[in-house]
GUDRENFI-910708 format. One line per 5 residues: their letters; for each residue x, y, z of C-alpha. Coordinates in nm, 4 decimals, always signed. Layout:
a> X/Y/Z ~ ...
//
This chain:
mtten> -0.0253/+0.0087/-0.0165 ~ +0.1919/+0.3048/-0.1193 ~ -0.0572/+0.5620/-0.0665 ~ -0.3026/+0.7035/+0.1908 ~ -0.6641/+0.7025/+0.0383
nlsen> -0.7636/+1.0659/+0.1050 ~ -0.4528/+1.3138/+0.0969 ~ -0.1651/+1.1029/+0.0910 ~ +0.0939/+1.1718/+0.3966 ~ +0.3510/+1.2803/+0.1923
eekkn> +0.0511/+1.5719/+0.0400 ~ -0.0693/+1.6457/+0.4294 ~ +0.2772/+1.7688/+0.5243 ~ +0.3030/+2.0284/+0.2583 ~ +0.1429/+2.3847/+0.3132
pnevs> -0.2482/+2.4154/+0.3646 ~ -0.1968/+2.6730/+0.0928 ~ -0.0104/+2.4498/-0.1605 ~ -0.2419/+2.2288/-0.1494 ~ -0.4228/+2.1674/-0.4951
qetse> -0.8403/+2.0053/-0.5569 ~ -0.6075/+1.7550/-0.7513 ~ -0.4400/+1.6313/-0.4547 ~ -0.7062/+1.5028/-0.2825 ~ -0.8046/+1.2771/-0.5535
ntvsh> -0.9075/+0.9242/-0.4318 ~ -0.6622/+0.6566/-0.5503 ~ -0.7122/+0.3013/-0.4975 ~ -0.4440/+0.1208/-0.2549 ~ -0.2752/-0.1439/-0.4406
dahsh> -0.3964/-0.3856/-0.1271 ~ -0.7374/-0.3158/-0.2483 ~ -0.7251/-0.4416/-0.5666 ~ -0.5167/-0.7579/-0.4002 ~ -0.7959/-0.8035/-0.1615
eddte> -1.0861/-0.7890/-0.4902 ~ -0.8771/-1.0812/-0.6629 ~ -0.8813/-1.2395/-0.3676 ~ -1.3042/-1.2236/-0.3733 ~ -1.2733/-1.3219/-0.6960
hleeh> -1.1019/-1.6196/-0.6176 ~ -1.3010/-1.6680/-0.3628 ~ -1.5763/-1.6833/-0.5946 ~ -1.5136/-1.9473/-0.7661 ~ -1.3516/-2.1665/-0.5604
edvei> -1.7285/-2.1606/-0.4329 ~ -1.8324/-2.1701/-0.7973 ~ -1.9578/-2.5886/-0.8059 ~ -2.1334/-2.7213/-1.0545 ~ -2.6093/-2.8002/-0.9788
slada> -2.7978/-3.0138/-1.1839 ~ -3.0695/-2.8369/-1.4400 ~ -3.3229/-2.8883/-1.2270 ~ -3.1842/-2.7356/-0.9343 ~ -3.0169/-2.4458/-1.2020
lkeme> -3.4183/-2.3722/-1.2785 ~ -3.5319/-2.3629/-0.9685 ~ -3.3101/-2.1386/-0.8293 ~ -3.3340/-1.9301/-1.0940 ~ -3.7106/-1.8937/-0.9669
klina> -3.6454/-1.8277/-0.6323 ~ -3.4603/-1.5113/-0.7665 ~ -3.6897/-1.3964/-0.9876 ~ -3.9538/-1.4395/-0.7198 ~ -3.7399/-1.2533/-0.4542
pdage> -3.8364/-0.8731/-0.4047 ~ -3.4867/-0.7997/-0.4925 ~ -3.4918/-0.9526/-0.7786 ~ -3.2960/-0.7291/-0.9599 ~ -3.0351/-0.6754/-0.7626
nskkf> -2.9097/-1.0462/-0.8047 ~ -2.8076/-1.0109/-1.1795 ~ -2.4799/-1.1875/-1.0978 ~ -2.5844/-1.4868/-0.8908 ~ -2.8392/-1.5117/-1.1647
nqlke> -2.6235/-1.4814/-1.4834 ~ -2.4495/-1.7599/-1.2910 ~ -2.7381/-2.0014/-1.2768 ~ -2.8127/-1.8942/-1.6181 ~ -2.4845/-1.9746/-1.7592
kashh> -2.4960/-2.3070/-1.5407 ~ -2.9124/-2.4012/-1.6875 ~ -2.7366/-2.3157/-2.0188 ~ -2.4990/-2.5457/-2.0526 ~ -2.6594/-2.8546/-1.9324
ihdev> -2.9691/-2.8289/-2.2188 ~ -2.6987/-2.7859/-2.4628 ~ -2.4466/-3.1217/-2.3321 ~ -2.8168/-3.2873/-2.3059 ~ -2.8809/-3.1296/-2.6723
edkkh> -2.6005/-3.3214/-2.7601 ~ -2.6399/-3.5976/-2.6601 ~ -2.9139/-3.6678/-2.8157 ~ -2.7954/-3.6106/-3.1493 ~ -2.5307/-3.8020/-3.0575
eyaea> -2.7590/-4.0996/-2.9599 ~ -2.9430/-3.9743/-3.3268 ~ -2.6414/-4.0025/-3.4983 ~ -2.5503/-4.3354/-3.3548 ~ -2.8751/-4.4900/-3.4983
gntse> -2.7505/-4.4080/-3.8159 ~ -2.9427/-4.0910/-3.9037 ~ -2.7459/-3.8279/-4.0901 ~ -2.7227/-3.4851/-3.7989 ~ -2.8127/-3.2677/-4.0129
nfsye> -3.1813/-3.3701/-4.0459 ~ -3.1206/-3.3533/-3.6312 ~ -3.4068/-3.1608/-3.4440 ~ -3.4488/-3.1782/-3.0888 ~ -3.6522/-2.9620/-2.8623
hpsqa> -3.5057/-2.9892/-2.5087 ~ -3.8280/-2.9745/-2.2617 ~ -3.6619/-2.7284/-2.0451 ~ -3.5609/-2.5004/-2.3113 ~ -3.9206/-2.2911/-2.2846
kfsal> -3.9136/-2.2847/-1.9059 ~ -3.5158/-2.1477/-1.9020 ~ -3.6286/-1.8889/-2.1352 ~ -3.9483/-1.7493/-2.0141 ~ -3.7093/-1.7691/-1.6908
vnifr> -3.4256/-1.5711/-1.8709 ~ -3.6898/-1.3388/-2.0105 ~ -3.8603/-1.2088/-1.6518 ~ -3.5725/-1.1255/-1.4965 ~ -3.4317/-0.9176/-1.7988
ekhde> -3.7337/-0.7444/-1.7213 ~ -3.7284/-0.7583/-1.3526 ~ -3.3258/-0.6149/-1.3482 ~ -3.3979/-0.3460/-1.6221 ~ -3.6727/-0.1894/-1.3694
fqkgq> -3.4285/-0.2317/-1.0727 ~ -3.1122/-0.0613/-1.2751 ~ -3.3819/+0.2539/-1.3424 ~ -3.5048/+0.2204/-0.9911 ~ -3.1442/+0.2926/-0.8959
eeeqk> -3.0566/+0.5648/-1.1520 ~ -3.3484/+0.7724/-1.0077 ~ -3.2110/+0.7047/-0.6814 ~ -2.8405/+0.7658/-0.7556 ~ -2.9354/+1.0940/-0.9201
knldh> -3.1239/+1.2121/-0.5971 ~ -2.8026/+1.0782/-0.4018 ~ -2.6092/+1.2933/-0.6190 ~ -2.8231/+1.6545/-0.5363 ~ -2.7711/+1.5424/-0.1879
rqnii> -2.4366/+1.5025/-0.1862 ~ -2.3713/+1.8041/-0.4213 ~ -2.5686/+2.0203/-0.1366 ~ -2.3491/+1.8776/+0.1422 ~ -2.0504/+2.0342/-0.0794
erlkn> -2.2431/+2.3863/-0.0758 ~ -2.3075/+2.4015/+0.2869 ~ -1.9496/+2.3151/+0.3783 ~ -1.8545/+2.5704/+0.1216 ~ -2.0727/+2.7919/+0.2863
lytns> -1.9265/+2.7160/+0.6491 ~ -1.5899/+2.8979/+0.5856 ~ -1.6544/+3.1476/+0.3246 ~ -1.9781/+3.2638/+0.4307 ~ -2.0070/+3.2274/+0.8088
epgvn> -2.2547/+3.4475/+1.0327 ~ -2.0734/+3.5169/+1.3637 ~ -2.1282/+3.2922/+1.6399 ~ -2.1821/+3.0289/+1.4138 ~ -2.1155/+2.6699/+1.6161
lfksi> -1.8383/+2.5650/+1.3439 ~ -1.7585/+2.2474/+1.5756 ~ -2.0701/+2.1240/+1.5505 ~ -2.1462/+2.2492/+1.1616 ~ -1.8628/+2.0507/+1.0890
reike> -1.9892/+1.7517/+1.2949 ~ -2.3313/+1.7331/+1.0987 ~ -2.2038/+1.8003/+0.7777 ~ -1.9040/+1.4921/+0.7499 ~ -2.1748/+1.2665/+0.9437
ewska> -2.4387/+1.3569/+0.6943 ~ -2.2021/+1.2763/+0.4423 ~ -2.0789/+0.9477/+0.5526 ~ -2.4569/+0.7959/+0.5615 ~ -2.5207/+0.9761/+0.2267
gqvak> -2.6665/+0.7078/-0.0700 ~ -2.4524/+0.5601/-0.3508 ~ -2.4329/+0.7567/-0.6834 ~ -2.3206/+0.6086/-1.0176 ~ -1.9281/+0.5798/-1.0216
sefki> -1.8933/+0.8612/-1.3323 ~ -1.9812/+1.1203/-1.0563 ~ -1.7865/+0.9549/-0.7676 ~ -1.4712/+1.0271/-0.8142 ~ -1.5050/+1.4265/-0.8857
lnnny> -1.7519/+1.4423/-0.6085 ~ -1.5921/+1.2925/-0.3939 ~ -1.2516/+1.4641/-0.4466 ~ -1.4759/+1.8009/-0.4553 ~ -1.5703/+1.7114/-0.1227
fhhln> -1.2324/+1.6678/+0.0084 ~ -1.1294/+1.9935/-0.1221 ~ -1.3392/+2.2101/+0.0184 ~ -1.3198/+1.9644/+0.3629 ~ -0.9137/+2.1128/+0.2951
qfyqm> -1.0173/+2.4741/+0.2227 ~ -1.2084/+2.4395/+0.5539 ~ -0.9226/+2.3312/+0.7361 ~ -0.6957/+2.6083/+0.6062 ~ -0.9258/+2.8451/+0.7462
ldlnk> -0.9349/+2.7091/+1.0652 ~ -0.5460/+2.7760/+1.1485 ~ -0.7028/+3.1052/+1.2389 ~ -0.8463/+2.8814/+1.5336 ~ -0.5617/+2.6624/+1.6745
efleq> -0.8320/+2.5894/+1.9848 ~ -1.0397/+2.4451/+1.7162 ~ -0.7783/+2.2663/+1.5251 ~ -0.6700/+2.1261/+1.8002 ~ -1.0481/+1.9751/+1.8814
eyshn> -1.0667/+1.8445/+1.4770 ~ -0.7661/+1.6945/+1.4644 ~ -0.8124/+1.5004/+1.7795 ~ -1.1806/+1.3885/+1.6313 ~ -0.9870/+1.2691/+1.3386
lekrq> -0.7196/+1.0604/+1.5318 ~ -0.9486/+0.9189/+1.7093 ~ -1.1764/+0.8075/+1.3997 ~ -0.8389/+0.6214/+1.2913 ~ -0.7388/+0.4471/+1.6143
hiiar> -1.0491/+0.2787/+1.5909 ~ -0.9444/+0.1757/+1.2935 ~ -0.6315/+0.0547/+1.3834 ~ -0.7517/-0.1140/+1.6641 ~ -1.0056/-0.3262/+1.4930
aqele> -0.7313/-0.4040/+1.1919 ~ -0.5047/-0.5778/+1.4826 ~ -0.7954/-0.7769/+1.6019 ~ -0.8890/-0.8990/+1.2355 ~ -0.4616/-1.0216/+1.2804
nepvi> -0.6323/-1.2967/+1.4799 ~ -0.8654/-1.3664/+1.2958 ~ -0.9387/-1.7286/+1.2090 ~ -1.1402/-1.7493/+0.8964 ~ -0.8785/-1.5329/+0.6480
qkaln> -1.1444/-1.4721/+0.4089 ~ -1.3436/-1.2731/+0.6440 ~ -1.0492/-1.0984/+0.7937 ~ -0.9343/-1.0094/+0.4216 ~ -1.3108/-0.8598/+0.3433
elqyl> -1.3640/-0.6363/+0.6735 ~ -0.9953/-0.4892/+0.5531 ~ -1.1288/-0.4280/+0.2754 ~ -1.4022/-0.2489/+0.4401 ~ -1.1349/-0.0631/+0.6803
hklwk> -0.9789/+0.0614/+0.4130 ~ -1.3130/+0.1886/+0.2309 ~ -1.3530/+0.3881/+0.5860 ~ -0.9845/+0.4825/+0.5741 ~ -1.0419/+0.5906/+0.2115
eeaep> -1.3068/+0.7878/+0.2835 ~ -1.3433/+0.9527/+0.6436 ~ -1.0384/+0.9020/+0.7830 ~ -0.9850/+1.2894/+0.7502 ~ -0.6516/+1.4610/+0.8497
vaeef> -0.4681/+1.4797/+1.1943 ~ -0.1779/+1.6645/+1.3511 ~ +0.1466/+1.6119/+1.1939 ~ +0.2904/+1.4171/+1.4139 ~ +0.0576/+1.1607/+1.3913
rektw> -0.0260/+1.0988/+0.9899 ~ +0.3214/+0.9667/+0.9189 ~ +0.2606/+0.7041/+1.2397 ~ -0.0772/+0.6095/+1.1924 ~ -0.0354/+0.5935/+0.8000
eefke> +0.2813/+0.3285/+0.8406 ~ +0.0804/+0.1478/+1.1669 ~ -0.2282/+0.0787/+0.9756 ~ -0.0771/-0.0363/+0.6281 ~ +0.2050/-0.2317/+0.8638
isnki> -0.1284/-0.3985/+0.9648 ~ -0.2713/-0.4674/+0.6499 ~ +0.0299/-0.6246/+0.5200 ~ +0.0380/-0.9093/+0.8067 ~ -0.3276/-0.9967/+0.7058
herks> -0.2624/-0.9773/+0.3725 ~ +0.0435/-1.2043/+0.3930 ~ -0.2107/-1.4742/+0.5182 ~ -0.2938/-1.5130/+0.1694 ~ -0.1120/-1.8209/+0.1101
elsas> -0.2740/-1.9909/+0.4032 ~ -0.6271/-1.9000/+0.1826 ~ -0.4742/-2.0626/-0.1446 ~ -0.3079/-2.3515/+0.0204 ~ -0.6622/-2.4594/+0.1959
iekeq> -0.7985/-2.4899/-0.1463 ~ -0.5922/-2.5594/-0.3877 ~ -0.6245/-2.8755/-0.0519 ~ -0.9884/-2.8719/-0.1416 ~ -0.9837/-2.8753/-0.4821
tanle> -0.7243/-3.1930/-0.5458 ~ -0.9176/-3.3695/-0.3303 ~ -1.2815/-3.2627/-0.5328 ~ -1.0612/-3.3550/-0.8463 ~ -0.9593/-3.6949/-0.6881
kknqi> -1.3147/-3.7607/-0.5885 ~ -1.4348/-3.6511/-0.9199 ~ -1.2258/-3.8785/-1.1437 ~ -1.2975/-4.1608/-0.8991 ~ -1.6840/-4.0984/-1.0058
iaeik> -1.5186/-4.0921/-1.3453 ~ -1.3509/-4.4155/-1.3196 ~ -1.6912/-4.6238/-1.2097 ~ -1.9114/-4.5227/-1.4460 ~ -1.6526/-4.6220/-1.7121
klsep> -1.6510/-4.9336/-1.5172 ~ -1.9321/-5.0013/-1.5567 ~ -1.9538/-5.0069/-1.9070 ~ -1.6882/-5.1777/-1.9282 ~ -1.8711/-5.5642/-1.7287
setpn> -1.6069/-5.8285/-1.7070 ~ -1.8953/-6.0748/-1.7746 ~ -2.1488/-6.0097/-2.0439 ~ -2.4023/-5.8470/-1.9252 ~ -2.8219/-5.8881/-1.8670
hnywq> -3.1059/-5.6393/-1.7987 ~ -3.0727/-5.6636/-1.4753 ~ -2.7538/-5.5630/-1.4254 ~ -2.8169/-5.2106/-1.6768 ~ -3.1160/-5.1751/-1.5035
nsikr> -2.8994/-5.1811/-1.1860 ~ -2.6616/-4.9248/-1.3674 ~ -2.8248/-4.7308/-1.4535 ~ -2.9164/-4.6022/-1.1107 ~ -2.6001/-4.6413/-1.0057
veelr> -2.4916/-4.3447/-1.2769 ~ -2.7635/-4.1663/-1.1757 ~ -2.6568/-4.1509/-0.8386 ~ -2.2788/-4.1108/-0.9418 ~ -2.4045/-3.8243/-1.2542
sdflk> -2.5741/-3.6147/-0.8978 ~ -2.2888/-3.6691/-0.6926 ~ -2.0405/-3.5259/-0.9732 ~ -2.2561/-3.1957/-0.9756 ~ -2.2435/-3.1638/-0.5831
tgsvp> -1.8769/-3.2142/-0.5529 ~ -1.7169/-2.8630/-0.5610 ~ -1.4808/-2.7116/-0.7713 ~ -1.1698/-2.8193/-0.9440 ~ -0.8135/-2.6729/-1.0492
rklsn> -0.8813/-2.4273/-1.3265 ~ -0.6286/-2.5287/-1.5201 ~ -0.8459/-2.8867/-1.5243 ~ -1.1616/-2.7828/-1.5441 ~ -1.2839/-2.8152/-1.8571
qnwnd> -1.1160/-3.1128/-1.9315 ~ -1.2293/-3.3080/-1.5854 ~ -1.5614/-3.2117/-1.6740 ~ -1.5654/-3.3274/-2.0336 ~ -1.4152/-3.6507/-1.9409
fkttl> -1.7213/-3.6839/-1.7972 ~ -1.9531/-3.6493/-2.0099 ~ -1.7620/-3.7893/-2.2459 ~ -1.7873/-4.1263/-2.0091 ~ -2.1093/-4.0615/-1.9401
rgfnt> -2.1780/-4.0879/-2.3781 ~ -1.9939/-4.4082/-2.3517 ~ -2.1440/-4.5674/-2.1340 ~ -2.4588/-4.4834/-2.2833 ~ -2.3885/-4.5685/-2.6028
tknny> -2.2719/-4.9386/-2.4654 ~ -2.5904/-4.9790/-2.2861 ~ -2.7894/-4.8822/-2.6237 ~ -2.6047/-5.1131/-2.8196 ~ -2.7169/-5.4162/-2.5672
ykslk> -3.0792/-5.3093/-2.5868 ~ -3.0585/-5.2848/-2.9817 ~ -2.8710/-5.6939/-2.9520 ~ -3.1394/-5.7659/-2.7027 ~ -3.4816/-5.6765/-2.9744
gsqqa> -3.3472/-5.9161/-3.1757 ~ -3.2864/-6.1534/-2.9330 ~ -3.6763/-6.0327/-2.8437 ~ -3.7717/-6.0934/-3.2037 ~ -3.6510/-6.4164/-3.1488
nleek> -3.8540/-6.5193/-2.8482 ~ -4.1358/-6.4147/-3.0020 ~ -4.1386/-6.6546/-3.3124 ~ -4.0659/-6.9204/-3.0627 ~ -4.3866/-6.8723/-2.8402
lkliq> -4.6076/-6.7732/-3.1816 ~ -4.4660/-7.1830/-3.2615 ~ -4.6431/-7.2897/-2.9222 ~ -4.9437/-7.0865/-2.9395 ~ -4.9941/-7.2892/-3.2947
taqdn> -4.9416/-7.6016/-3.1633 ~ -5.1734/-7.5089/-2.8939 ~ -5.4390/-7.4119/-3.1518 ~ -5.4346/-7.7019/-3.3746 ~ -5.4908/-7.9346/-3.0927
qsnee> -5.7139/-7.7273/-2.8464 ~ -5.9790/-8.0074/-2.9769 ~ -5.7983/-8.2844/-2.9235 ~ -5.9775/-8.5577/-2.6994 ~ -5.6925/-8.8251/-2.7109
wdiav> -5.6184/-8.7315/-2.3502 ~ -5.3407/-8.9631/-2.3251 ~ -5.1408/-8.7763/-2.5374 ~ -5.3395/-8.3988/-2.5502 ~ -5.2889/-8.3371/-2.2057
plfkk> -4.9002/-8.4080/-2.1634 ~ -4.8646/-8.2084/-2.4745 ~ -5.0438/-7.8960/-2.3057 ~ -4.8383/-7.9244/-1.9557 ~ -4.5498/-7.9650/-2.2306
lqedw> -4.6154/-7.6238/-2.4039 ~ -4.6916/-7.4324/-2.0440 ~ -4.3346/-7.5146/-1.9406 ~ -4.1688/-7.4351/-2.2079 ~ -4.3590/-7.0767/-2.2587
kkigh> -4.1780/-6.9892/-1.9367 ~ -3.7617/-7.0963/-2.0190 ~ -3.8574/-6.8639/-2.3407 ~ -3.7403/-6.5213/-2.2348 ~ -3.8533/-6.1437/-2.2718
vpksm> -4.0678/-6.0107/-2.6522 ~ -4.0908/-5.6875/-2.7249 ~ -4.3365/-5.5213/-2.4736 ~ -4.6130/-5.3745/-2.7871 ~ -4.6754/-5.7593/-2.8049
tnkiw> -4.6520/-5.9680/-2.5104 ~ -5.0097/-5.9187/-2.3722 ~ -5.1188/-6.0240/-2.7000 ~ -4.9493/-6.4042/-2.7545 ~ -5.0623/-6.4503/-2.3852
defrd> -5.3722/-6.3988/-2.4179 ~ -5.3753/-6.5797/-2.7505 ~ -5.2159/-6.9026/-2.5499 ~ -5.3821/-6.8829/-2.3021 ~ -5.7016/-6.8716/-2.4650
acnaf> -5.6301/-7.2072/-2.6333 ~ -5.4805/-7.3639/-2.3052 ~ -5.8206/-7.2814/-2.1852 ~ -5.9990/-7.3991/-2.4281 ~ -5.8640/-7.7475/-2.4361
fnnyr> -5.8766/-7.7757/-2.0513 ~ -6.1639/-7.6223/-2.0154 ~ -6.2711/-7.9337/-2.2536 ~ -6.1337/-8.1828/-2.1223 ~ -6.2726/-8.1007/-1.7265
eksnt> -6.6713/-8.1271/-1.9319 ~ -6.6017/-8.5018/-2.0606 ~ -6.4240/-8.6232/-1.7253 ~ -6.7538/-8.4356/-1.5597 ~ -7.0276/-8.4808/-1.8070
stdnw> -7.2318/-8.7117/-1.5535 ~ -7.2045/-8.4442/-1.2656 ~ -7.3011/-8.1390/-1.4778 ~ -7.6964/-8.0192/-1.5674 ~ -7.5518/-7.8448/-1.8617
kenyk> -7.8954/-7.7696/-1.9714 ~ -7.9895/-7.5876/-1.6682 ~ -7.6964/-7.3871/-1.6403 ~ -7.7551/-7.3049/-1.9834 ~ -8.1214/-7.2242/-1.8866
nkksl> -8.0633/-6.9474/-1.5788 ~ -7.7813/-6.7486/-1.7492 ~ -8.0815/-6.6937/-2.0003 ~ -8.2535/-6.5831/-1.7550 ~ -7.9563/-6.3267/-1.6297
ldelk> -7.8389/-6.2111/-1.9913 ~ -8.2892/-6.1117/-2.0082 ~ -8.2351/-6.0084/-1.6977 ~ -7.8838/-5.8030/-1.7926 ~ -8.0584/-5.6810/-2.0799
lvsne> -8.3093/-5.4325/-1.8882 ~ -8.0832/-5.2497/-1.6984 ~ -8.0488/-4.9124/-1.7670 ~ -7.8472/-4.6650/-1.6122 ~ -8.0487/-4.5232/-1.2786
egsie> -7.9640/-4.5468/-0.9644 ~ -7.8704/-4.8471/-0.7830 ~ -7.8348/-5.0141/-1.1657 ~ -7.4314/-5.1081/-1.0702 ~ -7.5530/-5.3208/-0.7854
kieai> -7.7316/-5.4453/-0.9620 ~ -7.5364/-5.5813/-1.2487 ~ -7.2942/-5.6621/-0.9733 ~ -7.5096/-5.9095/-0.8579 ~ -7.5838/-6.0622/-1.2400
ktawn> -7.2294/-6.1391/-1.2744 ~ -7.1387/-6.2431/-0.9098 ~ -7.4420/-6.4803/-1.0128 ~ -7.3510/-6.5741/-1.3165 ~ -6.9680/-6.6534/-1.1776
nigkv> -7.1257/-6.8859/-0.9899 ~ -7.3213/-7.1321/-1.2632 ~ -7.1497/-7.4042/-1.4357 ~ -7.0823/-7.4687/-1.7892 ~ -7.3298/-7.5075/-2.0450
prdki> -7.4025/-7.7481/-2.3682 ~ -7.0906/-7.6851/-2.6309 ~ -7.3583/-7.5470/-2.8214 ~ -7.4938/-7.3031/-2.6143 ~ -7.1497/-7.2124/-2.5980
sinte> -7.1820/-6.8375/-2.7748 ~ -7.4266/-6.6978/-2.5177 ~ -7.0707/-6.6041/-2.3035 ~ -6.9950/-6.4323/-2.5380 ~ -7.3476/-6.2370/-2.5921
fnktl> -7.3636/-6.1838/-2.1952 ~ -7.0404/-6.0090/-2.1979 ~ -7.1152/-5.8069/-2.5019 ~ -7.4075/-5.7037/-2.3074 ~ -7.2523/-5.6543/-1.9572
reklk> -6.9900/-5.3966/-2.1251 ~ -7.3322/-5.1853/-2.2722 ~ -7.4166/-5.1261/-2.0013 ~ -7.1121/-5.0761/-1.7827 ~ -7.0371/-4.8075/-2.0533
inkin> -7.3822/-4.5826/-2.0236 ~ -7.3103/-4.6321/-1.6355 ~ -6.9846/-4.5352/-1.6277 ~ -6.7282/-4.7505/-1.4707 ~ -6.5094/-5.0306/-1.5469
elelk> -6.5519/-5.4048/-1.5820 ~ -6.2081/-5.3622/-1.3166 ~ -6.4511/-5.1850/-1.0950 ~ -6.7426/-5.4117/-1.0163 ~ -6.7243/-5.6641/-0.6759
eegls> -6.8031/-5.9998/-0.7734 ~ -6.7611/-6.3152/-0.6478 ~ -6.7437/-6.6959/-0.7802 ~ -6.4808/-6.6353/-0.9777 ~ -6.2308/-6.9334/-0.9864
enqlt> -5.8410/-6.8835/-0.9171 ~ -5.8094/-6.8387/-1.3086 ~ -6.0372/-6.5767/-1.3640 ~ -5.9029/-6.3843/-1.0512 ~ -5.4978/-6.4463/-1.1795
dkark> -5.6420/-6.2989/-1.5219 ~ -5.8261/-5.9842/-1.3178 ~ -5.5577/-5.9103/-1.1655 ~ -5.3535/-5.8978/-1.4783 ~ -5.5210/-5.6346/-1.5879
iknqi> -5.6263/-5.4902/-1.3169 ~ -5.2338/-5.3908/-1.2942 ~ -5.2364/-5.3239/-1.6182 ~ -5.4970/-5.0103/-1.6115 ~ -5.3039/-4.9261/-1.2958
sdlea> -4.9636/-4.8965/-1.4523 ~ -5.1264/-4.6773/-1.8181 ~ -5.3129/-4.4732/-1.5468 ~ -5.0533/-4.4005/-1.3784 ~ -4.8289/-4.2811/-1.6607
eivkl> -5.0938/-4.0590/-1.7440 ~ -5.1612/-3.9214/-1.4565 ~ -4.7790/-3.8529/-1.4350 ~ -4.7555/-3.6973/-1.8356 ~ -5.0218/-3.4605/-1.7273
ennla> -4.8516/-3.3750/-1.3944 ~ -4.5682/-3.3057/-1.5697 ~ -4.7260/-3.0265/-1.8346 ~ -4.8120/-2.8355/-1.5488 ~ -4.5296/-2.8073/-1.4657
ffnkp> -4.4151/-2.5925/-1.7462 ~ -4.6717/-2.3001/-1.5989 ~ -4.4787/-2.0791/-1.3593 ~ -4.7658/-2.1070/-1.0713 ~ -5.0023/-2.3257/-1.2390
srenp> -5.3520/-2.2887/-0.9849 ~ -5.6627/-2.4473/-1.0623 ~ -5.7851/-2.0786/-1.0704 ~ -5.6306/-2.0060/-1.4430 ~ -5.8872/-2.1433/-1.6949
llrdt> -5.6189/-2.3012/-1.9035 ~ -5.5668/-2.5294/-1.7010 ~ -5.9090/-2.5994/-1.5139 ~ -5.9826/-2.8991/-1.6606 ~ -5.6170/-3.0217/-1.6633
yntid> -5.6490/-3.0677/-1.2632 ~ -6.0405/-3.2273/-1.2970 ~ -5.9049/-3.4550/-1.5401 ~ -5.5942/-3.5990/-1.3180 ~ -5.8369/-3.5909/-0.9844
ekkah> -6.0890/-3.7866/-1.1879 ~ -5.7827/-4.0516/-1.3078 ~ -5.6931/-4.0100/-0.9410 ~ -5.9738/-4.1323/-0.8371 ~ -6.0108/-4.4259/-1.0624
letlr> -5.6549/-4.4980/-1.0026 ~ -5.7384/-4.5427/-0.5933 ~ -6.0781/-4.7470/-0.7006 ~ -5.8815/-5.0360/-0.9317 ~ -5.5319/-5.0435/-0.6264
qnlhn> -5.8717/-5.0694/-0.3590 ~ -5.9988/-5.3891/-0.5876 ~ -5.6889/-5.5463/-0.6835 ~ -5.6343/-5.5511/-0.2472 ~ -5.9401/-5.7272/-0.2567
iiage> -5.8557/-5.9714/-0.4723 ~ -5.4686/-6.0412/-0.3532 ~ -5.6515/-6.0704/+0.0127 ~ -5.9347/-6.3075/-0.0883 ~ -6.1286/-6.0471/+0.0571
//
């Protein structure tokens, strides 16, 4: 630190009459610059990666805060991180698109978070512009106020009337100056120089009043001593960055408020303050060492994460579906840990990030290649199961029981041994295979129990229930009637083979009645179901539950694109109602599934 910040020590020693406005310019000290560098260093150190979702969430918090416009630096940092994530994810999609054999020029993809990101940026820009406008108005008022203070100071030594208490007046002026608000940076230097110029002129005038000048110098010395005392305390401050921050503030006070003192104290106080400042700044090496140590540890941790992802991408044994599903979950955990880990040395930051993205992309490529190959094996499995279905259908009417029964048991065992088929075909081929098997075993049981079944009576009872079902409307209590009819139907035995079409007619009529009563068949409370029927119904309910959950998640995700979605919004009211209806339906299905599993 080479100069004192209001009037340099050499300038204070000059004859007051030789001091000009130029000598009272406020020059920012070397130490102040050094400290600003420290602050920037710390900010870099605290600059950690966060996920896209967290970045957007923090951006939304900032724009909804009362002081939104003041946080441009933090908002811009978050904006850069969010933009970086979106760009990387779009590049990943482009990479996958190209890997699938497509031409990169035809790639088109709109990131799901892009619309929200753009909206947040635009809203903040408006709020920041509004804040800037208010700041400019406030600074203009403060400028006028400070200029008035300078004018009063000027009048104090040029036009003072007899009897004016100069000591009290100068105290009031200096107190008011210290509390006056900020002005534009372009105005501050000239304004501050002007103030200290007239303050110096005032002190020159005080040469005529030695007693008052001594009082003033004594008061100014107390200010300097307070600043020095606080600086001495900072030498023992355990948090180095805190000490540097407060030292910067003390230099600001010295610069703006540590006014001239008696000549014998000028150089002494300045040298004492400067020496303490230098000692505190010498501790910067401790801060740098601490940051370097922490960043090195972060780098090691991030490299370990990259190594683990790479290991998951290169399994030692042939991986299966379960391996990749578990690996996907683990990689997501590792990705989250990577983003939460603090900063690494700046010179290695870009390389570390690129290694991470490259390793992630490699994992996804290997995983995608596995599932591409799996699709081929699933197709082969589908062809094998189709052959089993054909065999079952060809033999479902076979009544050579000694041959047919073992055949169907073997078909069922073979079905279980064959692996997965394409998801879109799973339910369809299972229904065909099950129907063929059920047809055979139903025929087998019928022929084995003809002596005990009163088929004609059963048909008569079923015909009566079908006629009763046809009369059901959509009035109150209709659902209970349908449930009673369906339960009674389940408890009736088999009918003659030539009358079996009554089952198809009953099911068709049942669907019509359920439709007009706006109820799903899976929601019916029915009894008398066989174990196979219960299993089949449970499977259908599970599929329906899965579909409903997916629909609800999709609708709720759509709402997330709106800022503060509300039922009061006319555009969203129907969506909220649809979600409520689907959730109610979902709860009913879950209860029915629970009842089936519990045997109730």
